[in-house]
N, C-alpha and C positions, 0 to 999 in steps of 0.2 A: 504493500500500500504506500509506495514511496512517491508515486507520481500522480495519484488520482485526487489528492486532497483539494487542490485549488479548483479543478473542474467540478467536483462534487459540491463545493461551497457555492460556486457560481450558479449551478443548477438549482440549489436550494433557495438562493436569493431570487432567482428568476421565478420559481414557483410561488414564492411568497408575494412578490410584486404582482404576478398575474392574478392570484386569488384576491388580492386587495383591489386591483383595478376592476375586477369583475363585479365588485360590490359597489354600493352607493354609500360612501362614508359620510359620517356626520361629525360635528364638533371638531372641525379642522383648525389646527393652530400652526402658524409658520413663524420662524424666527431666523434672522440673518444678523451675524456679528462680524464686523470688519474693523481692522486697524492697519495703519500703514505709516511708514517713515521713509522719506526720501531726502538725501543730502547730496550736495555737489560742491565743487570747489576743491579744497585740499583733500577732501574725502568724498568719493563717489560711492554712495551706499544706498541700497534699497531693501526694505523689509516689509513684508505683507503677511498678516495672519488673518484667517477668516474661519468662520464656523456657521453652519446652517442646519436647521432641523425642521422636520415636518412630522406632526403627530395627529392622528385622527382615530375615532372610535366607530365601531360597528357592532351593535348589540353588546355582548359581553367581551368583545375583542378590542384591544387598543394596539394600533400599529405605530411604529416610530422609525424614522430614517434620519441619521445624522451624518455630517461630513465636516471635518475640520482639517486645517492644514496651515503650514507656514512656508514662506520662501524668503530667503535673505541672500543678498549678493553684495560684494564690495569690489570696486574696481574691475567690473565685468567678470568676477569669479564667484561662482555659486558657493556660498558658505553653509547653507542649510536648506533642506527641502524635504517636507514630510506631508503625507496625506493619510488620514485615518477615518474610515467609514464604518458605521454600525447600522444594522437592520434588526428590528426586534418585533415580536408578536407576543402580546400579553393577554392572557385569558383570566378573567376574574371569577373565582369560585364564590367568594363572598365579598363584602365591602372592604375587608382587610386581608384577604389572602388571594394569591394568584399563581398561575403557571407562566413561565417566561421562556420563550425560545429566542436565542440571540446569536447573531453571526457578525463577525467583524473582520476587517482587512486593513493592514497597515503597510504602507510603503514609505520607508525612511531611508533616503539615499545615504545618510551618514551614520546609520546604526551598525553597519557591517553586514546585516542581513539584506538579501534582495527584497524579501517581504515576509510577513507573518500574518496568519489568519487563524481564527478559532471559531468553533461552533459549540454552544453550551445550552443545556436545558436545566432550568432552575425552578425551585419553589420559593415564593416570597410572601412576606407579611408586612402590613403597615402598622405603625405604632403612633403614639401620642395623639390619638383621635380626640382626646379630651382637651387638647391645647389648640386654641383657635389660630395662633400665630406660628405654630411649629408643625413639622411633618417629618417622619422618619420611616424609611422603607429599607428592609433588609432582605436579601435573597441568597440562596446557596444552591449549587448544582454541580453537574459534571459535564464533561465534553471532551473535545480533542483540539489540539493546536497543530497547525501545519507551518513549517518554516522552510524558507528557501535560502540557501547559502552557497554562493559560488556555482549557481546553476543546478545544485542538487537539492532534492526535497527530502524532508524527514518529518515524522509526526510523533506526537506524544499525547497520552491521556492527561487531562487536567481536572482539577477541582477548583471551582470559582466561588468566591465569597465577595459580596458587594453590598454597599450601603449608600443611600442618598439621604441627606439631611437638609432641611430648608427652614430658615428662621426669618419671618417677616418682622424686621426690626421696627419699621415705621410704615406709614402710607407710601413712602417713596423709596425705601431702602430694604433690600433683601440680601441675606447671607446664605450661600449654598456651599455644601461640602459633599463631594463624591469620592468614595474610596472603593478600590477593587483589588483583590488578591487572587492571583491565578497560580496555583501550585501544580507544577508539572514534574514528570519523571526526569527530565533533563535540566530544566531551569524554572525559576519562579519569576513572575512579573507582578510588580506592585505599581498601582496608579493612584494619583491623588489630584483632584481638581477643586481648588478653593476659590471662591469669588464673592465679591460684593457688588450688587447692581443697584444703581440709583436712577430713578426715573427723572428724565429731563423734560420730555413732552409726553403727550398722550401715548404715542406709539414709538417713542425713542428713549433709550436709556444709555447710561454710561456704565461700563463694567471693568473692574479691576480684578484680574485673575492670576493665580499661581498654579501651574501644572507641573507635576513631578512624575517621572517614570523611572523605575529601578528594575533592572533585570539581573539576576544573579549569575548567569553564564552568558557571556558575550564574546564575539570574535576577538582575536588577539589585536591589541592596539586600540580598542574601543573602550569608552567609559561606561560604567554600569548604570550611572544615573544621568538623566537628562532633565533640565528645568527650563520652563518657559514662564516669563512674567510679561503680562500684556495689559494695556489699557485700550479698550475697544468700544465702539458704538454698537448698540443692539437695537435692531428694528423689528417690531412685531406687526404682522399684517395678515 
């Protein structure tokens, strides 16, 4: 099973997208997040980071698609380039419990890997229902990760634990924290996304975020931890 991982994942994503488009979704939400920096003169540098997500519901199902990435260059030399996409389908058993099918794909030019993908199935629960300004969701499940390195594919089973926390600080400010731990037979991946969002206009917000990714086993000459700090505009429509 060394070379079928990525095709299988693409087929599953296509099946999910087809089943969603065949339905008539309701409650659609869309969000676009963009930040950029351009300098010229003594230093010719460009940096762009973006994120976008679409979520909608159909009966007891909730579907989500997200994509984020960064690109940075200095003096016509690419310094960083990463794209990370996630597709998910969430089925609610009750108001506070659900089943989650999740697939992701990451292409990071400077991570040492050609790409990494995973597919997981999890059970989750919601907490803090008695708090009007807070929300906590935890889920745990198992799956498989596919990695491509120097043109060769290899896979490993993984266990995934994840949590999302949201705190509405005021009418115009919200704090969010996302944590994920993926334990594999070859390596572990830890992700953290912390952010504070402040509403500027009705559909426009400003977000300060800090993202961390740590992988315990990386190719020779690569760092185990990547960190991104960004200030971006968030548009809802």
